[in-house]
DRENFI-783711 format. One record per residue: residue in one letter; x negated, y, z of N, C-alpha, C in turn. Coordinates in pm, whole numbers, plus 50000, padded with zeros to 5 digits. Each point is the difference from the previous one (the first is absolute). Layout:
BEGIN
AXYZXYZXYZ;...
END
This chain:
BEGIN
M327444111247547498614995650012499904985749950;A499004997349916499844986949942499554990050104;S500494987849985499634989450092498644994349965;T499274995850100498714993649980500014986650073;E498854992849991499924987250067500045001550152;E499665012050051499985002350144501325005450053;T500985002249910501305005150043500774989250072;P500495002250127500764989950072501254996049924;L500354987250004501204995349933501265005050069;L499955001250133501145005050076499705014050050;P500975009249994499755013650047499725000050150;Q499045008450043499635001050140500445013450056;N500664999450116500445012250067499045002850116;P499165009849984499045002850107500715004050129;V499484994950112500575002950131499465013250050;N500905008250048499605012850057499054997550117;P498765005649996499044997650109500545004050136;K500855010250004500575004350128500854989150062;W500884993949919500854989450052499194987450030;K498964997649918499154988550026499325001350135;R499595012150037499365002250129500994998550116;I501225004849979501024999050105500274985550037;F500044991449898500304985950022498744991450000;S498875006050034498744992750003500024989650113;P499154989749993499994989650103499835005350142;D499105009750019499795004950136501215007350053;H500735007249913501225006750045501084989950035;R500074989149925500984989650033499674993550133;V498724997850027499604994350129500325009750113;L499755012849979500325009950103501505000450028;F500824998749895501444999850022500424987450076;A499364988649968500294987750072499675001650148;A498875006550029499615002450139500995009350069;F500455010349930500995009350055501294992750034;L500464991549908501264992950020499924990750120;L498884992850014499854991150115499865007850130;A499325011549995499895008350120501375004850047;V500865003449905501375004150033500754988650068;T499934988049940500774988750053499524995850139;Y498695000550024499494995350128500295009850114;S500435012049970500345009550106501495003749999;F500754994449905501395004149979500884997150122;S499804988550063500864996350112499254999550133;S498775005150004499194998650121500595007850119;T500505011949977500585007650111501354994350041;T500744994449904501304994250032499844987650087;I498924992349981499764988150081499895003650148;L499345011350030499885004350139501385002450061;Y500885006349924501365002750047500794986950010;L499744990649909500694987250003499684992450128;Y498744999750040499624993550125500725006450118;R500065012950000500665007250110501494996650005;T500644999149884501424996749993500254985950051;F499184990349957500164986250044499784998850151;N498975006750052499744999250144501105006750080;C500605010249944501125006750067501194990450011;Q500234992149894501074989950003499754989850110;V498764995250005499654989950101500195005550141;Y499605012450019500075005950134501445000850050;Y500915004949916501385001950045500844987349992;E499484989649936500674987050005499794993150134;D498995004050073499734994550132501065005350098;P500764991250063501075004750090499505007750120;T498714998750031499465007650114499755014649965;H500105003349871499805013949958501365006249967;P500485009450079501315006249974499965008449874;P501175002349938500065008449879499465014050028;Y499405005849899499425013350014501105010449999;T499995008950097501035010350011499445014149998;G498705001449994499405013250004500015006949865;P499485012249993499945007349873498854995049912;G500095002849871498904996949908499984985649956;D498824995549958499814986849941499964989350109;A500874989949987500064989350099498754991449999;C499265000149890498804991649989498755007050052;A500105012650034498845007850043499764998650149;I499704987650042499684997550140498664992550006;P499255001750109498654994350007499934985049977;A500974992450049499944985449986500024995849853;I500895006249923500104996749857498765004849925;E499515011850035498825005349934498784991250025;A499884994650122498854991750033500014986949921;V501164993549993500094987349926499785002449851;T500535011149950499815003249858498525002049968;A499305006950087498575002149978499244986749998;Q500394990650088499354987050002500254992349871;D501235000449952500354992849876499285005849879;I499915013249995499305006449888498514996850006;S499464999650120498594996650015499734985849951;L500874990450036499834986249954500114999149849;M500965007349943500135000149854498745005349934;G499425010550058498785005649944498834990450005;V499884992650110498914990250012500164989049897;I501234994549988500244989349902499715005049859;G500485011949968499795005449866498545002649970;T499275005550096498595003249977499174987449981;I500214990050085499254987549986500324993249867;S501284999949964500414993749874499375006949880;E500015013450001499455007449886498484998649993;T499354998450115498554997849998499674986749933;L500754989650036499784987049936500375000449853;N500955008749964500395001349860498865005049912;L499045007250059498865004749922499214988449940;F499844989050077499294988349948500754994149881;L501344998750015500814994349892499975009049878;T500055013150021500015009349888498714999249920;V498864999250068498734998649929499994987149919;W500524989150057500084987249928500885001349876;Q501135007050013500905001849886499345008149889;I499275010450038499315008149899498994991549924;R499284991550070498994991749936500604989549908;H501124993950041500524988649928501195003249909;W500795010150035501195003249922499885013249925;G499115008750042499885013049938500625010950084;V499645012349967500445011550081501505002349988;R500544999049878501435002749982500864990150077;A499664987149992500784990050072499935002350151;A498835004050049499865002750143500895011550044;L500115010449916500845011450035501484996449994;V500384991649904501394995549992500394992550127;Q499074991850052500274992650124500305009550116;Q499345011350004500215009650108501415005849998;S500625000249885501385004949989501014989050029;I499774988149943500984989250011500184995550145;W498904997250070500124994950136500465010950096;A499675012549971500555010950082501515001049985;A500514996649881501454999949978500674989250085;F499354988450014500544989650087500045004750145;R498965006850044499985005550136501145009850019;N500215008549901501075009950009501374993450000;A500164989049926501274992749999500324994750139;C499004995250072500204995450138500485011450089;Q499465011849979500415011550080501435004349968;I500384999049873501395002949962500944990150068;Y499604987350001500814989850067500175003450147;A498925004550065500075003450142500985011450024;V500005009949912500895011650018501464996249978;L500264991749900501384997149961500654988950082;F499224989950039500614987850054499544996350141;T499165008150062499564996950136500105012550086;E499734998150126499945011150093499224995750123;G499645009550085499334996950125498654993549980;R499684990550092498684993749998499784991849874;V501054994249945499854992249877499525008949886;G500605011649987499595009249896498575004550017;I499605003050123498625004150027499034988949964;T500344987650035499124988649970499854998049850;V501105001649925499944998549854499085010549939;V500145012550044499165010749946498534997750035;Q499744995850124498614997350039499424988349921;A500794989549980499524988449924499765003649854;S500765009649948499825003949860498625005949975;Q499335004750107498665005549984498984989449960;L500354987450017499104989349959499824999649848;F500935006149927499825001249855498795008849967;G499495007150102498795007649981498814991249963;L500104986950028498964990749956499914999649848;L501125002749933500084999249854500065013549933;A500395010450072500115013449941499945010350110;G499255010749975499905010550100499325012349944;S500035010750077499415012549953498504998749980;S499324992650088498554998149983499704992549871;G500824990049970499794992149879500205007949873;Y501095007849992500235007349875498985011349981;L499555005950110498955010249987498704994049950;L499694987950045498814993149951500124997449850;V501184995749956500204996549858499915012449912;V500665011150038499995011749913498605006249994;N499224998650107498615004749993499184991449903;F500224986850002499374991449902500425004049859;Y501295002749984500535003749869499345012849947;I499935010150086499405012749959498554998049958;A499274991650075498604997449966499864993549864;E501024992849955499954993049871500425008849884;V501005008550019500585007449886499425013949984;V499205004850095499465013549993498514999349969;E499515009549923498575000749970499215002250129;P498804993950011499235001150124499795014450048;V499795009449905499745013750041501225006550063;E501214994549973501235006050051500564992750122;R499354989350043500604991750104500175007350133;T498945006850044500085006550131501145010150005;G500105008349897501085009849995501374993549997;T500124989049926501294993249989500374993250131;F499004995050074500304994450131500595010650092;G499515012449990500575010850079501435003049960;V500245000149867501375002149952500914988950049;L499484987650000500794988650047500425001850146;A499075004550084500335002350141501105010550014;G499905010849922501045010350005501344995049951;I499984991749893501244994549946500674991050103;V499214991850070500564991250103500635008150112;M499325010650044500555008750104501315006349955;L500025004549874501225006149946501144989949996;G499684987749960501024989549997500554997150138;Q499114999350098500454997950137500915011250047;S499645012349966500825011550037501404999149940;C500054996849872501314998649934500814988750062;G499334988950032500704988850061500605003550134;Y499225007050083500505004050132501245008749989;I499935010249916501095009849997501244994749930;V499814992849887501164995049926500674988750077;G499214991350063500594989350081500815005550115;G499485010250067500745006150110501275006849953;V499945006849886501195006849946501084989849962;M499584988449944500974989749964500744994950123;Y499284999050113500694995950123501015010750042;D499605012649996500895010850043501255000949912;L499834998349869501105002049907500874987649980;I499414988150022500764987749971500194992150130;N499074990850029500114992150123498664993650031;L499984991450102498754994150047499384990449899;V500844993349921499474990049906499465006349873;A500385012549971499635006449874498495000749977;P499185004250099498555000349975499414986349967;F500534989450063499494986649973500414995349860;A501245003149961500444996549865499215007849895;G499745012750028499205008049907498584994649986;T499434995550111498664994149996499974987649913;F501024991550014500064987749920500065003249851;C500845009749962500105003849859498685005449946;L499315008250080498725005649958498934989149985;L500044990050087499024989249991500214991649874;V501274997549966500294992849877499555008149879;M500285013150003499565008849892498485000049988;S499335000250116498544999850000499454987249939;A500594988650036499534987249945500164999649849;V501135005049949500245000049855499035009449930;F499805011950055499065009649941498594994349995;N499564994350112498644994550005499824988449902;M501024991849986499914988349915499985003649851;L500775010349963500185003049858499115011449948;L499655009550084499365012149950498555002150045;L499534992450096498615001650040499104991749909;P498805004849971499094992649911499564986850062;Y499814990149915499534986950047498484999850001;I499444995950112498564998550014499754985550041;P499304992249919499814985850032499244998150129;P500344989750078499294997450126498564996149975;A499175003450095498574996949988499594989250097;G500954991050029499774989650100498774991549977;P499814993849882498854991349982498675006650027;A499915013149972498735007050022499725002550148;L501074999450081499835003150141499994987650088;D500544989049950500214988550084498744992250032;H498865003149937498794992650030499515003050142;T500485010750058499655003350139501204998250093;E500964992049958501244998750077499754995450143;A499084990550015499764994450134499515010750097;T499115008649951499485010450088500905012150007;S500735003049893500825012049997501194999050094;R500394987950040501124998750093499745007450130;W498745000450041499655006150128499335013549981;A499945005049876499335012849976500705011550072;F501334999150011500765010750063499615001350147;L499854988450069499615000250140498525003050016;A499194995449903498565002450009499665014749993;G500935008349952499755014349992499755006450136;L500474993650107499765005650133498525000350036;S499204991549935498574999550032499305013149966;I500615008249914499385012649961499905009450118;F500864998050102500035009050115499184994950118;V499294989049981499074995450102498775009249997;P499495004350117498835009050001498864994549915;A499545008049904498974995549906498615004250045;K499004991949964498605003250031499445009649896;Y499065008450044499275008549907498904991849934;E499655003849878498944992849929498615004050046;N499785012850025498655004950027499835005850140;R500904997050089499905005150136500774990750092;S499755001350129500684991450097501395005650031;G500804991750064501335004250039501074995849901;R501225002950036501154996849915500845012449974;F500714999849888500875011149963501434996550041;W500585008350089501344997650052501075008649934;G499605007849899500965009449941501234993449942;L499824989049925501154993349938500894993450105;T499384994650105500784994150108500885010450067;L499415011650028500765010850063501065005749907;L499685000749870500985004849902501214990749995;A499744987050001501094990350000500825000850128;L499335001450112500705000950128500845012850008;G499415011249954500775012449998501184999249907;G499814993649884501114998349907501114991650059;F499624989450075501024991550064500855008150096;F499365007850088500765007850098500805011249933;A499495005349888500745010449930501314994549943;V499924988349936501224993749947500924995850114;L499414994250107500794995650114500815011550061;G499405011750007500665011250066500975007849913;T499944998349867500795008949914501014993149908;Q499814987349970500804993749895501474998250036;Y500314998350127501404997650039500745012850035;V499295011449993500625012850035501215003349912;P499954998649865501185003449920501244992050038;T499844987050029501144991850039500585004850133;M499135003350096500495004850129500635013849989;L499555008049904500665012849975501444997849955;Q500204990049913501364997049954500874995250116;M499464991150084500784994950112500305011050101;T499035008850024500235011350091501065009449944;A499915002749870500985008849937501404994050006;T500104986749985501304993450005500554999550142;N499164995950095500474997950137500245013150075;R499115009749977500065012250082500765011349934;Y499915000849868500605011449931501124996249904;G500394987249999501144995749922499805000049850;Y498784998249954499744999449857500694987849939;T500615001749886500584988949924498954994549904;P500284988549935499054995249899499715010349892;G501015008149965499775010549901499035010450051;D500165003950127499085009750060498584994650005;N499894987350045498674993850005499394998549861;G500854996949902499514998949863499435013149950;R500705010950027499505013049957498735003850075;M499944996450129498815003150079498784992449947;M500144987049974498884992249950499665003649857;S501005004449924499745004849865499135012450004;L500305008950092499195012250016498574996450036;N499834990150088498674995650039499244994449880;A500674991849919499344993949884499625010549896;I500865010049979499705010549902498775008050043;F499945003850128498865007650047498714991949996;R500094987050030498834991449990499524999149856;A500954998349907499634999049859499335012949952;L500575011550035499425012749958498615002150061;F499874996650127498715002050067498924991149939;L500294987149984498994990749949499665002449854;T500995004649923499785001949856499265012949970;F500305010650073499435013149967499055005450107;A500455000650125499225006650105498774992050041;F500164986950020498894991950049498805000049906;P500174997549868498835000649911499325013750001;W500805010750006499445013550003499195002250128;M500524995350112499305001850128498684992250001;I500004987949946498784992149997498965006549909;K500425004349881499075006049905499395012750056;N500835009250047499495012750051499304998550134;G500474990650080499334997550128498594994949981;R499804991249901498654995049972499085011349954;I500525008849914499185011149951499565009050115;R500935003650086499675008850112499104993050101;F500224987150021499164992550093498564999349948;D499844997349870498664999649940499305013650011;A500775010749973499415013450007499575003350142;R500824996250097499655002650140498764992350042;Q499924987449957498834992050033498735005449934;Q500165005049877498855005549929499515012750068;R500925008450047499615012350070499254996750129;R500474989750071499334996050122498604994949970;A499874992249892498694994749963499065011349960;N500505009849926499175011349956499555008450119;S500905002250095499645008150116498974993050088;A500014986749995499034992350077498714997849923;G499955004949875498804998449919499804986049947;V501114992449987499934986249950500594999649861;T499274994449907500504998449865500584986049986;E501324999649974500664986949986500354997549855;P499864987649954500404996749864501505001049983;T500425004049882501425000749970500574985949992;V501064997550074500604986850005501425000849947;D500304991949903501354999649944500984994950104;S501265004149989500984996250101500254985150007;E499694992649893500214985750001498694992250018;D498855007150014498724993250004499684995350141;V499474987850009499564994650127498624993849979;T498995004050076498684993949989499684993650137;A498824995050000499544993950127499635010250104;V499805012549961499555010250095501015011350013;N500455005549887500835012050003501474996650025;K500645008150080501424998250026500815005949885;P501144994049968500855005349894500785012050051;R499565011949962500625012050057501505000749977;G500444997049876501435000849972500804991050092;N499504987950022500714990850086499845003550146;E498995007950034499925005350136501215008950027;F500415007849900501215008050017501234990950013;D500034989049924501114990650013500144995250143;L498864997250064500024995650139500525011150092;E499575012449974500525011250078501515001449981;Y500454997849877501435001049972500784989350078;V499474987850002500654989250074500175003950146;R498955005350059500055003650142501025011050028;L499955010749918500925011150023501454996049973;S500214991549899501354995849966500634991950112;I499234991050062500564992050108500265008650124;V499185010450021500245009250112501335007449979;V500245004649879501285006549968501154990350024;D499814987349963501024989850022500304998450149;V498975000350082500194998950145500875011550051;V499685012249959500725011750048501464999749954;V500224997049872501374999949946500844989250067;T499454988150015500754989050062500325003050145;A499065006150072500265003750139501125010250009;L500055009449907501055010250001501384994049975;I500054989049921501294993549974500634995150129;A499154996250097500534995250129500805010850072;L499795012749964500705011150065501295003849929;N500414992249899501175003949921501255000850086;S500765010449976501255002150075501125005649912;R499725001549871501005005049905500014991049877;S501124999849933500134991749881499025004049892;W499765013049984499135004649893498544996650025;H499674996150124498644995750029499634987549921;M500994991549971499754988049919499565003949858;L500685009749944499665004649865498635006749999;A499705007650105498695006450008498894989450006;A500254989150073498994989550014499704993449866;V501054996549924499764993149872499435009449895;T500095013050024499405009749908498515001950028;I499614999250128498625002550038499154987449993;L500574988650034499244987450002499294996849869;P500585003249882499284997149875498645006849989;L499785010850077498715006849995498864991150050;T500354989350072498984990850052499874987449915;S500714999249888500004987749920498744998249917;G499085009550004498764998649926498944992250075;T500284995850123499014992650078499574986949934;P500944991449956499574987249940499145001549875;P500395008349900499135000949882498645006050030;A499935009550093498705005750037499134989550068;A500614991650083499254989350066499464990049899;K500774997349895499524991049895498815006149926;G500005013249984498865006549938498744998350082;V500135000950132498854997850088499534985549990;L500954990949997499674985749992499224996949873;I500465005349886499344997449873498595005949999;A499825011350067498685006550002498974991650073;I500434992250098499064992250081499774986049943;V501074993849949499914986049958499364999049862;P499094990549978499434997949866501074996149900;D499755002849872500974997249896500444985350001;A499054991150026500304985849994500954995550110;R500145007950105500874996250112501265008450013;R500275008549900501175008650011501304992050005;A500094989349919501224991950001500244994050139;D498924995050062500114994650135500455010850098;A499485012149982500355010950091501505003349992;F500535000949879501435003149985500874988650052;A499554987549978500764988650052500035000350153;G498835002450060499955000850146500835011450055;L499985011449930500805011550045501494996949993;A500424992649897501414996149988500434991350117;I499124990850043500324991550114500155008350127;I499075009250020500045008450121501275008550003;E500375005949886501215008249994501254991650026;T500014987749947501154991350020500134996050147;L498894996150062500034996650141500465011850085;A499545011949964500405012050075501485002949981;L500504997949877501425002649972500894990650078;V499674986949997500804990350075499955003150149;S498825003450050499855003450142500805012450035;S500015009849910500735012450024501504997550010;V500524991949907501434996950001500404992950129;F499184990250040500324992350121499845008550127;L498845006850011499705007450122500955011750021;F500135008549899500805012050019501504997349984;G500354989449927501414996049998500454995550137;T499174992050068500314995450136500005011750098;L499015008849987499915011550090501185009449981;F500405002349876501145008849973501284994250060;A500154986649991501174993650059500015001950152;F498844998250064499925001750146500305014450040;L499385009649930500225014050034501435004549972;S500634994149897501415003149973500884994950112;R499634988450055500794994050107499975008650126;I498895006650025499905008450121500325014549970;G500375003049875500465013549967498935010049962;H498794995349965498925009249961499324995249870;P500754998849892499414994949875498945009249941;N500085013050031499035009649944498564997150040;L499834993650115498644997450048499224990749909;V500694992849912499294990949910499065007849908;F500375012349965499145007949912498745004750073;A500105002050131498825003150078499044988150000;A500574987850006499184987949993499334998849864;N500745003249894499425000049865498825009649992;A500185012050053498935009949997498794995450079;S500224992950110498894995150081499164989949922;V500674991049928499274990149919499265007049886;A500655009949937499335007549894498795007650054;L500095004450125498865006850063498824990450017;I500294987550033498934989950008499354998549863;A500824999949893499464999049864499085011849971;A500415012050039499175011949976498674998950074;M500034995550125498784998850079499034989949936;V500554989149947499154990149935499415005549871;L500855006749920499545005149870498955010950014;F500025007450111498985010350021498624994050030;T499954987050026498714993450023499424993949872;V500765000349889499544994049875498915008849939;R498914993849957498915007049931499634992149874;F499365006849907499494993149881498684993150035;P499644989449931498774992650031498775008649976;R498944997450077498735007449988498974991849920;G500474991949912499134991949918500814989449928;S499374992149916500684989649926500374988550093;L501124993449968500554989550086499864986449933;K499924989750082500034986149950501444995549997;M500665001649886501424996649987500274991049881;S498994993449947500184991549884500684987050041;
END
């Protein structure tokens, strides 16, 4: 073929579209999220066993405690279990508070350094935290080792699971077309669950096949790999700091100001106040308070009562993560879609039988008069889901066999649709201009509930373990979840437009 003026001087090798799609920016971000999800769960079950081992050393070093001569595990006694539960509870509180504060730093990094640099930070500082834990395993023991591991949670100020999830969500919003964002966010949630599952099971297997330090060493290697991958292979997106900093003075308190969205709002054209958002927030608080610490207590119960090793706990939590991922990715969207259709049809039949002609209302539509039918089903889903959670959690208190632990982690994921359904209700009520405030306020409420759950039920589990009835803690969890259900059943949609500007 003859050359023309438009013929390239250098030969061009066209890239196969299939391979181009495989290595697309969004796929690279999803892999980065998967890798971090693996690392953040890789040694989590082993840490629980590490605390138990250190406390066992402390107990038998005390000359007032004679050597164990009975059958089975020498560490499986109420005194050791109670102290271990207290130490794990303190670690959880330190980690949760640190990671909450890390959200402020992460947002600042995204604005001033860019998304990629912020994600790299989440890997680097987590590696330092893991190095401290390796030091504790190799060179310390007893209370010193426990203190080192607990202090290492302060690195959560610089890196944590909440921070990296915030960054990858920002990343997805930047590299994916707007029409594909919602679907990709769902894929991201499933990928994170899958990564957590892999981390739980592989970390536990490494302990079983090698030794106690192996999961921590594996975590360190994965974090270094993650930092290198993020630094070299993720797309660079320039920071947008100057465009955002003109509101810096007010934005510092925007996160806390989000709580104002849950103050009872006045109606515009009628007397009285709307309490629906206040009750929704209160119900959400009690729901998180009653359920968030259950997986950790399942692991401690399985270890103390049924002799589960870190490998066993890893497989159990992996099973839980897999079922949660499958439910949220496939079953939950199907249930919401079909539930809304059937709910609308049922409401229309009732209206027709009563001789009332109602306008067709889209599932996402909210007016000053008409209720959003689709989101009415979301509210029904929230109520029924929390009731199922109450029943399942109460049944866990009756566990008397090892396989009951596996049954619990298999059934509990069926209730994991409560938070996203509650957010759907929230969005339906709040005006578009206040949605950011609503999500910020909801994040504060969930964080306060999580910290309270770790402290309250960690302390209660320790007390009940000391008196020989640790199972009763799940009955307490169910009681708090029942309070959440009672509150959520009082939530209604507004009967008119609200003054929420």
